[in-house]
Residue frames as qw, qx, qy, qz and C-alpha x, y, z in Angstrom:
[[0.705, -0.354, -0.436, -0.433, -6.79, 30.32, -50.26],
 [0.687, -0.162, -0.591, 0.389, -4.73, 28.83, -47.42],
 [0.178, 0.095, -0.316, 0.927, -4.27, 32.29, -45.87],
 [0.460, -0.306, -0.184, -0.813, -8.00, 32.98, -45.97],
 [0.793, -0.304, -0.512, -0.129, -8.89, 29.71, -44.22],
 [0.562, -0.070, -0.504, 0.652, -6.19, 30.35, -41.60],
 [0.050, -0.195, 0.158, -0.967, -7.54, 33.86, -40.96],
 [0.635, -0.349, -0.325, -0.607, -11.11, 32.53, -40.60],
 [0.773, -0.240, -0.559, 0.177, -9.99, 29.87, -38.10],
 [0.367, 0.017, -0.415, 0.832, -8.05, 32.43, -36.10],
 [0.293, -0.303, -0.060, -0.905, -11.09, 34.78, -36.09],
 [0.747, -0.356, -0.411, -0.383, -13.43, 32.05, -34.87],
 [0.714, -0.183, -0.535, 0.413, -11.03, 30.88, -32.17],
 [0.159, 0.134, -0.267, 0.941, -10.54, 34.47, -30.97],
 [0.487, -0.331, -0.187, -0.786, -14.33, 35.01, -30.95],
 [0.791, -0.307, -0.522, -0.088, -14.95, 31.77, -29.02],
 [0.560, -0.072, -0.486, 0.667, -12.29, 32.67, -26.50],
 [0.041, -0.190, 0.153, -0.969, -13.63, 36.19, -25.97],
 [0.620, -0.355, -0.314, -0.624, -17.19, 34.93, -25.53],
 [0.768, -0.276, -0.559, 0.148, -16.16, 32.30, -22.98],
 [0.394, -0.040, -0.404, 0.824, -14.35, 34.97, -20.95],
 [0.196, -0.259, -0.067, -0.943, -17.20, 37.48, -21.25],
 [0.730, -0.287, -0.088, -0.614, -19.94, 35.15, -19.95],
 [0.078, 0.307, -0.912, 0.261, -18.67, 32.80, -17.26],
 [0.603, -0.313, -0.684, -0.265, -20.80, 29.84, -16.16],
 [0.240, -0.376, 0.506, -0.739, -22.35, 30.50, -12.74],
 [0.252, -0.194, -0.948, 0.030, -23.76, 27.52, -10.83],
 [0.418, -0.191, 0.110, -0.881, -27.36, 27.95, -9.67],
 [0.007, 0.210, 0.963, -0.168, -30.09, 26.02, -7.97],
 [0.398, -0.224, -0.296, -0.839, -33.76, 26.37, -8.90],
 [0.147, 0.137, 0.852, -0.483, -36.21, 25.61, -6.14],
 [0.306, -0.174, -0.568, -0.744, -39.57, 24.68, -7.72],
 [0.689, -0.480, -0.312, -0.444, -41.47, 23.59, -4.58],
 [0.362, 0.149, -0.765, 0.512, -41.28, 22.28, -1.04],
 [0.576, -0.631, -0.275, -0.441, -42.82, 22.54, 2.39],
 [0.035, -0.446, 0.681, -0.580, -42.49, 22.02, 6.11],
 [0.753, -0.350, -0.501, -0.243, -43.69, 19.45, 8.65],
 [0.309, -0.617, 0.523, -0.500, -43.52, 19.48, 12.46],
 [0.617, 0.062, -0.784, 0.016, -42.34, 16.04, 13.53],
 [0.540, -0.533, -0.574, 0.309, -42.48, 16.82, 17.27],
 [0.160, -0.980, -0.116, 0.028, -42.42, 19.93, 19.37],
 [0.299, -0.816, 0.382, 0.315, -39.22, 21.84, 18.56],
 [0.421, -0.204, 0.752, 0.464, -38.35, 19.62, 15.57],
 [0.585, 0.680, 0.164, -0.411, -39.48, 20.89, 12.14],
 [0.573, -0.052, 0.630, 0.521, -38.35, 19.41, 8.86],
 [0.388, 0.734, -0.058, -0.554, -38.24, 21.63, 5.74],
 [0.635, 0.041, 0.658, 0.402, -37.82, 20.27, 2.20],
 [0.320, 0.689, -0.147, -0.633, -37.53, 21.60, -1.26],
 [0.819, 0.346, 0.430, 0.157, -37.70, 20.22, -4.80],
 [0.504, 0.832, -0.050, 0.224, -34.83, 21.22, -6.98],
 [0.363, -0.828, 0.428, -0.021, -32.04, 21.11, -4.40],
 [0.453, 0.507, -0.733, 0.033, -28.80, 19.24, -4.77],
 [0.902, -0.305, -0.285, -0.112, -28.65, 15.80, -3.05],
 [0.744, -0.124, -0.273, 0.597, -25.11, 16.31, -1.80],
 [0.125, -0.961, -0.091, -0.229, -24.86, 19.38, 0.38],
 [0.592, 0.177, -0.359, 0.699, -21.57, 20.99, 1.41],
 [0.396, -0.879, -0.263, 0.034, -21.42, 23.06, 4.57],
 [0.466, 0.472, -0.210, 0.718, -19.06, 26.00, 5.12],
 [0.537, -0.706, -0.374, 0.268, -18.17, 27.40, 8.52],
 [0.359, 0.497, -0.111, 0.782, -16.79, 30.78, 9.61],
 [0.353, -0.557, -0.504, 0.558, -16.85, 33.42, 12.32],
 [0.087, 0.912, 0.251, 0.312, -18.27, 36.92, 12.42],
 [0.364, 0.397, -0.337, 0.773, -15.97, 39.71, 13.51],
 [0.251, -0.170, 0.440, -0.845, -18.69, 40.77, 16.00],
 [0.059, 0.297, 0.941, -0.148, -21.44, 38.68, 17.58],
 [0.354, -0.174, -0.202, -0.896, -25.03, 39.47, 16.69],
 [0.536, -0.078, 0.550, -0.635, -28.31, 38.49, 18.34],
 [0.846, 0.256, -0.129, -0.449, -29.37, 36.11, 15.51],
 [0.927, 0.212, -0.301, 0.079, -26.41, 33.74, 14.95],
 [0.699, -0.656, 0.142, 0.248, -23.78, 34.88, 17.45],
 [0.149, -0.733, 0.537, 0.390, -20.13, 34.64, 16.44],
 [0.334, -0.128, 0.882, 0.308, -20.09, 31.28, 14.57],
 [0.642, 0.446, 0.019, -0.624, -21.95, 30.85, 11.26],
 [0.420, -0.037, 0.859, 0.292, -22.42, 28.08, 8.71],
 [0.524, 0.493, -0.142, -0.680, -23.83, 28.04, 5.20],
 [0.657, 0.102, 0.738, 0.116, -24.98, 25.07, 3.14],
 [0.114, -0.168, 0.585, 0.786, -24.98, 24.99, -0.64],
 [0.019, 0.495, 0.821, 0.283, -28.76, 24.89, -0.95],
 [0.182, -0.580, -0.218, -0.764, -31.66, 27.31, -0.64],
 [0.701, -0.643, -0.232, -0.203, -32.79, 25.97, 2.72],
 [0.284, 0.541, -0.567, 0.552, -30.45, 27.02, 5.50],
 [0.637, -0.390, -0.647, 0.152, -30.42, 25.16, 8.81],
 [0.118, -0.626, 0.278, -0.719, -30.90, 27.10, 12.04],
 [0.876, -0.439, -0.118, -0.162, -30.48, 24.47, 14.76],
 [0.041, 0.765, -0.598, 0.235, -27.38, 24.71, 16.91],
 [0.633, -0.331, 0.664, -0.222, -27.92, 21.24, 18.38],
 [0.900, 0.390, 0.008, -0.193, -28.23, 19.42, 15.01],
 [0.762, -0.368, 0.424, 0.324, -25.34, 16.95, 14.61],
 [0.701, 0.462, 0.348, 0.417, -24.86, 17.68, 10.93],
 [0.261, 0.811, 0.105, 0.513, -24.46, 21.44, 11.20],
 [0.536, -0.842, 0.020, 0.057, -22.98, 22.01, 14.65],
 [0.525, 0.708, -0.353, 0.315, -19.53, 23.45, 14.08],
 [0.373, -0.693, 0.509, -0.348, -18.59, 22.80, 17.73],
 [0.941, -0.113, 0.316, -0.046, -18.50, 19.01, 17.21],
 [0.144, -0.647, 0.641, 0.386, -14.99, 17.98, 16.06],
 [0.809, 0.422, -0.289, -0.291, -14.43, 15.98, 12.88],
 [0.946, -0.164, 0.212, 0.180, -12.65, 12.66, 12.74],
 [0.019, -0.790, 0.515, 0.332, -8.98, 12.90, 11.84],
 [0.730, 0.444, -0.489, -0.177, -7.18, 10.71, 9.29],
 [0.162, 0.373, -0.853, 0.327, -5.36, 9.05, 12.19],
 [0.491, -0.041, 0.612, -0.619, -8.64, 8.01, 13.88],
 [0.788, 0.346, 0.431, -0.273, -10.41, 6.38, 10.91],
 [0.006, 0.467, -0.708, -0.530, -8.90, 4.60, 7.93],
 [0.846, 0.339, 0.202, -0.359, -10.65, 2.82, 4.99],
 [0.048, 0.512, -0.785, -0.346, -9.07, 0.06, 2.93],
 [0.448, -0.036, 0.447, 0.773, -8.87, -1.15, 0.21],
 [0.300, 0.802, 0.266, -0.443, -9.91, 1.94, -1.71],
 [0.684, -0.020, -0.157, -0.712, -11.22, 1.51, -4.30],
 [0.432, -0.155, 0.850, -0.258, -12.80, -1.74, -3.25],
 [0.320, 0.006, -0.786, -0.529, -14.31, -4.53, -5.33],
 [0.568, -0.392, -0.676, -0.258, -16.54, -5.85, -2.54],
 [0.626, -0.651, -0.384, 0.191, -15.64, -5.51, 1.18],
 [0.169, 0.741, -0.226, 0.609, -14.39, -2.30, 2.76],
 [0.647, -0.342, -0.510, 0.452, -12.54, -2.37, 6.09],
 [0.104, -0.849, 0.006, -0.518, -12.93, 0.57, 8.44],
 [0.622, -0.071, -0.523, 0.578, -10.21, 0.90, 11.12],
 [0.328, -0.881, -0.107, -0.324, -11.12, 2.89, 14.22],
 [0.642, 0.114, -0.427, 0.626, -8.13, 4.11, 16.22],
 [0.221, -0.698, 0.040, -0.680, -9.88, 6.53, 18.56],
 [0.308, 0.049, -0.774, 0.550, -9.10, 6.38, 22.26],
 [0.401, -0.121, 0.230, -0.879, -12.56, 7.74, 23.12],
 [0.082, 0.196, 0.970, -0.121, -15.20, 5.37, 24.45],
 [0.446, 0.329, 0.212, -0.805, -18.73, 5.50, 23.13],
 [0.667, 0.401, 0.625, -0.057, -21.26, 4.25, 20.59],
 [0.060, -0.353, 0.530, 0.768, -20.18, 4.52, 16.96],
 [0.631, 0.544, 0.474, -0.286, -22.88, 4.76, 14.29],
 [0.203, -0.237, 0.654, 0.689, -21.91, 4.07, 10.68],
 [0.590, 0.597, 0.384, -0.385, -24.37, 5.01, 7.92],
 [0.397, -0.038, 0.660, 0.637, -23.88, 4.16, 4.22],
 [0.396, 0.698, 0.224, -0.553, -25.34, 6.55, 1.62],
 [0.670, 0.428, 0.467, 0.388, -25.58, 6.29, -2.15],
 [0.329, 0.056, 0.196, 0.922, -24.35, 9.10, -4.39],
 [0.196, -0.558, -0.467, -0.657, -27.99, 10.31, -4.57],
 [0.206, -0.382, 0.421, -0.797, -28.16, 10.62, -0.77],
 [0.829, -0.240, -0.293, -0.412, -30.27, 7.49, -0.16],
 [0.431, -0.526, 0.669, -0.300, -29.56, 5.68, 3.15],
 [0.711, 0.239, -0.615, -0.245, -28.49, 2.14, 2.25],
 [0.799, -0.235, -0.530, 0.161, -27.63, 0.77, 5.69],
 [0.220, -0.779, 0.309, -0.500, -26.62, 1.52, 9.22],
 [0.784, -0.108, -0.551, 0.265, -24.54, -0.20, 11.94],
 [0.342, -0.820, 0.242, -0.389, -23.92, 0.62, 15.61],
 [0.834, -0.071, -0.452, 0.309, -21.21, -0.75, 17.89],
 [0.482, -0.873, 0.055, 0.044, -19.49, 0.23, 21.16],
 [0.580, 0.562, -0.363, 0.465, -15.89, 1.50, 20.92],
 [0.702, -0.705, -0.071, 0.070, -14.05, 0.97, 24.21],
 [0.245, -0.885, 0.371, 0.137, -10.82, 3.00, 24.35],
 [0.615, -0.242, 0.671, 0.337, -9.01, 0.80, 21.80],
 [0.227, 0.362, -0.573, -0.700, -8.72, 0.01, 18.15],
 [0.627, 0.246, 0.709, -0.207, -11.24, -2.01, 16.14],
 [0.061, 0.177, -0.653, -0.734, -12.04, -2.90, 12.54],
 [0.607, 0.391, 0.484, -0.494, -15.52, -3.00, 11.04],
 [0.210, -0.013, 0.787, 0.580, -16.20, -4.73, 7.70],
 [0.502, 0.494, 0.256, -0.663, -18.88, -3.52, 5.32],
 [0.483, 0.134, 0.795, 0.341, -19.96, -5.74, 2.42],
 [0.310, 0.577, -0.083, -0.751, -20.61, -3.77, -0.78],
 [0.285, -0.025, 0.889, 0.358, -20.89, -6.85, -3.01],
 [0.257, 0.599, 0.758, 0.040, -24.55, -6.23, -3.82],
 [0.065, 0.838, 0.105, -0.531, -24.02, -2.52, -4.58],
 [0.681, 0.686, 0.150, 0.210, -23.35, -1.16, -8.09],
 [0.629, 0.023, -0.009, 0.777, -20.01, 0.31, -9.00],
 [0.043, 0.816, 0.203, 0.539, -19.67, 4.00, -8.08],
 [0.121, 0.385, -0.446, 0.799, -19.20, 6.48, -5.27],
 [0.587, -0.584, -0.554, -0.086, -20.60, 5.85, -1.81],
 [0.036, -0.633, 0.323, -0.702, -20.53, 7.91, 1.39],
 [0.601, -0.347, -0.663, 0.281, -20.03, 6.76, 4.99],
 [0.221, -0.710, 0.129, -0.656, -21.28, 9.10, 7.67],
 [0.676, -0.147, -0.636, 0.340, -19.81, 8.17, 11.05],
 [0.326, -0.741, 0.101, -0.579, -20.76, 9.53, 14.48],
 [0.476, -0.015, -0.748, 0.462, -19.34, 8.83, 17.95],
 [0.458, -0.669, -0.182, -0.556, -21.86, 9.33, 20.78],
 [0.031, 0.372, -0.700, 0.609, -21.13, 9.62, 24.48],
 [0.092, -0.209, -0.925, 0.305, -22.97, 7.94, 27.38],
 [0.207, 0.499, 0.470, -0.697, -25.65, 10.67, 27.44],
 [0.549, 0.624, 0.547, 0.098, -26.27, 10.56, 23.68],
 [0.074, 0.910, -0.131, -0.386, -24.22, 13.70, 22.93],
 [0.829, 0.518, 0.014, 0.209, -22.25, 13.64, 19.69],
 [0.575, -0.675, 0.235, 0.399, -18.47, 13.64, 20.36],
 [0.210, -0.371, 0.625, 0.654, -17.13, 13.20, 16.80],
 [0.670, 0.580, 0.357, -0.295, -18.59, 13.32, 13.32],
 [0.095, -0.506, 0.607, 0.605, -17.46, 12.88, 9.71],
 [0.815, 0.475, 0.217, -0.250, -18.40, 11.88, 6.19],
 [0.319, -0.468, 0.714, 0.411, -16.08, 9.85, 4.00],
 [0.772, 0.479, -0.071, -0.412, -16.42, 8.81, 0.36],
 [0.490, -0.295, 0.785, 0.239, -15.16, 5.60, -1.19],
 [0.546, 0.416, -0.448, -0.573, -15.23, 4.13, -4.70],
 [0.750, -0.029, 0.651, -0.113, -16.59, 0.64, -5.40],
 [0.046, 0.361, -0.734, -0.573, -15.29, -1.11, -8.52]]
């Protein structure tokens, strides 16, 4: 009897393993609706229902330039694909912050997060706080003048979980000089 039970268990484990290898899980997004709206001339917003709230963007270069996208390309993880070379979120020509320029502490944090800026570039820094669902929870602006500074952000009234800081550095003419998104954990 012991040998029969052992053979049955081995058969089922082999069958489960072969089925998991034969049909891999493929991530997918189902778009069930959406639309477009022209906010002003030259600025159109598209939206869809069924997209992910956190979007990753991938960058690359074509071997040969073409008339539609040129040499540089980018791809987001949703159905809607941006086609605006001046948009600050998708412009691959705008450099990202380095780990030496921005530091967060303490991480994870129980209440107040400190953000150290060590950039030698002068300009207006905009800090935006987003929830895990992508909801804007707050925004701060300040002027960085070729030195270091520390900004404090109070998360006491926020629930425990993951939060995202999107940080931009703008020049005197409003052009974006640096960009980046950082996630932190609140206890």
